[in-house]
C-alpha positions, 0 to 999 in steps of 0.5 A: 500499500502507498501513503503519499503527501497529496497537499501542503499549505502554509501561512507566515507572520504578516510582518516582514522585518529586515535583519537590520531592523531586527538588530536595531530592535535588539532582537539579534545577538550577531551583527545584521551583517554577519547574518546577511552573509549567512543567507538571511535577509528578514524574518516574518513575525506574527501578530496572531497566536500560533493556534490562529496560524495553525487554523489558517493553514489548515483551513487553507488546505482543506478549502484548497483541496476540497477533501471531505473532512470526514475522511480525515482519520488522524490529526497531528499537531506539532509546536516546538515551544510550550506556548504552542501546546497550551490553552491554559487559564488560572484554573488548574483544570485548564492544563488539560485544554489541549489545541489539538482537540480544539483544532479538531473540533473547529475544523470539524474533523469529527472522525480524526483522532487527535494527537500532539507532538512536542519536545522534538523541537524543529522535527515536530512536522517531520516527526508527525508526517512519519507517525501519520504515515504509520497510522495510515498503514496500520489502519484499515478504515482511515484514508487520510491524515492531517499534520499541522505545525505552528510556532510563534515566538513571544513578542519582543524576544530574541529572533536569533538562535545560534546564528539563525534567524527565526520566523513565525508560521504554520504549515499543514500537510495532508497524507493520503493512501493510494497516493503515488506522489511524495511517497516516504522511502526512508526515515531516520531519527537520532536523538542524543539526550546528552545535549538536552540543555541547549543553553549550557551545551550550546558549544557542544551542540554546534560541534556535534551538528555536522558529523551526526548530520552527515552520518544520519544522511548516509544512513538514510540513503542507504536505507533507501538503497540510494546514494548521494548521486540519486538525489535531485533536490535537497529540501532544507531546514532553513538554517544558515546557508553557510552551514548548508554549504558545509554540510553539502561537502560532507555529504557529497552533494552539489550546491546546485541540488539545494533549494535555498530560495526560502532562506533569505525571504522567510528564514527559519520557520521552526518545524515548517521549513522542509514542507514549505520548500517542498511546496514551493519547489513544486510550484516553481517547477523545480521537481519532476516525477520520479525525482528523489528528494532529501529532506534533513533537519535538526531540533534542539533536544537534541534531535537529527532527522532525515527523510527520503 
């Protein structure tokens, strides 16, 4: 049985703020000029909550595709930050008010089981897509699953994390049985809990990033019975272009295969990058039937993930 990704939609924060303006606001740790050299030009900031963006991205996908909402058997909601998973009030009982259930109700996904995916950082949406694929393969009755990620940083907070510029946004991904497009051939995830404290072990995480990334890419390609020469396009997480140039050298894939256009214009949208890039690469005609695509991401925690 085949499970493929049939549709992707996303929304970004409505305010486009240049790295120079972010520096003027005190929202960066590095000079704007340095971040520009790393490939960034702006960030997208939202005036709305992460839940509002998740709802907007989901409704956009459901309206665009026109799928029967009753046919969606599962909803996976991902967010990297704790605030994305809370609908709390002073009443202790509100700690059990979950946005994934609220989203299921408001989207009228009456037959969808609801799952929240957290504590994997920027892996949230990739992990959700993998879980959704496995759910569909194991369920006789479910034919579709919807995955949504949304992250909005608190107003006034820093917009740089270890030399990367962060944007607010949400992305919705629809998976379907018997869909012959965008099929998952292989997936790997590595968690190195030693690096759980992102503040204390910031330098150690940076040192471990490249060798672990190289190894997981090689292992995932091997799982799919492929090598680097078989890859037509890399759909990245939108971290610094310079870091991608280093990683490309380690995995022996040419720069021309990296879809890097979104790094400058939307920065790092936490869990959504790979899927936004998949949609935009399709829309621009960059991808063709039969292409083998490589998606890689890293999330604090510390988690590395790769998908073909």
